[in-house]
N, C-alpha and C positions, 0 to 999 in steps of 0.2 A: 694869520691866526694870532689873536692877542693872548697874553698870558692867562687871562681869565677863561677864554674859550678853550685853551689847552687844558686847563685844570678841570673843566667841566665836560670835556669831550668823552664820548663813549669809547674812544680809541686811545685814551690817555695812558692806559696800562698795557697796551699791545707791545710786545717785544719783537722788534724786527732784526736786531743784532745784539750780540752780547760778548763780553770779554771773559776769557778764562774757560770757555767750553771746548776749545780746540787748541792744539799747539800752534797752528798757523792762523794768523788773522788776515781778513780781507779788509784792508783799510781803504776807505774812499775819501779822497781829498779833492776839493774843487779848485785848488790853487795853493800858492805858497802862503804860509802864515808867518809873518815877521813878528819878532818879539824882542824885548830888551831884558837884560839881566834884572831879575827880581819879579818879572811878570809871572802871574800864576794862571794855570789852567785847571779847571775843576770838572771832574766827571762824577756823576752821582745817580743814584736810583730815585725813583719817585717817592720812596720813603723819606727822602730828604726834601726834594723840591716841592712836594705837595704840602709840606707842613708850614712853610713860611714864604712870604712874598719874595720874588726874585731880587728886588732892591735890597732887602734885608740880608738875603743870602750873599749877595755880592759884597755888601758891607762887612759881613762877618769873615769871609774868606780873604778880604783885603786887609784885615787887621795886622798890625805889626806883630812879629814873633815868628818862631819857627813853625813849619807846616804841621808838625805833629800836634803842637799845642793848639793851633787854630782849629784843626779837625776835631780834637778832643772837646774843645769848648763848643763847637757846633753840634757834635753828637749829644753832649750833655744837655744843651738847650732844647734840641728837638726831642730827645727822650723825655725830658721834663714836661714839655707840651703834650706829648703823647700820653703820659701817665695822668696828667691833669684832665685829659679828655677821655678817661676811661681805660687807658692801657691797651686799646685795640689798634695801635699804630703799626705801620709796616716796618720791615727791616730797614736798617741804615747801612748803605754801602757807598763808599766814596774813594776817590783818588784825587789828591791835590798835588799838582806838580809846580815847583818853583824853578824857573829857568835860570841857568848859570851862564857865564860868559863862555863862548865857544873857544877852545884852546887850540885853534888851527895854527 
């Protein structure tokens, strides 16, 4: 499925799993995920990814700076776009994780 097909799909807002609804999480991994110090992982709701193209989202979360500033800038941009489009935009929820060196 392409990014455009995902955005237009009638199933694009179907929730199959969520974070924070139960104390225990059922995490499904299909393999090991390697990372380097400084790599970032981003989880967000459709209120974010539906507002800007994936390439622009990746560019924004890759910007230099602490993760809090990056997320605040992202939220401000998306909220501004939503307001400019009539203010009927969805909620904004995200987690941006920046990996640190493992201290084993």
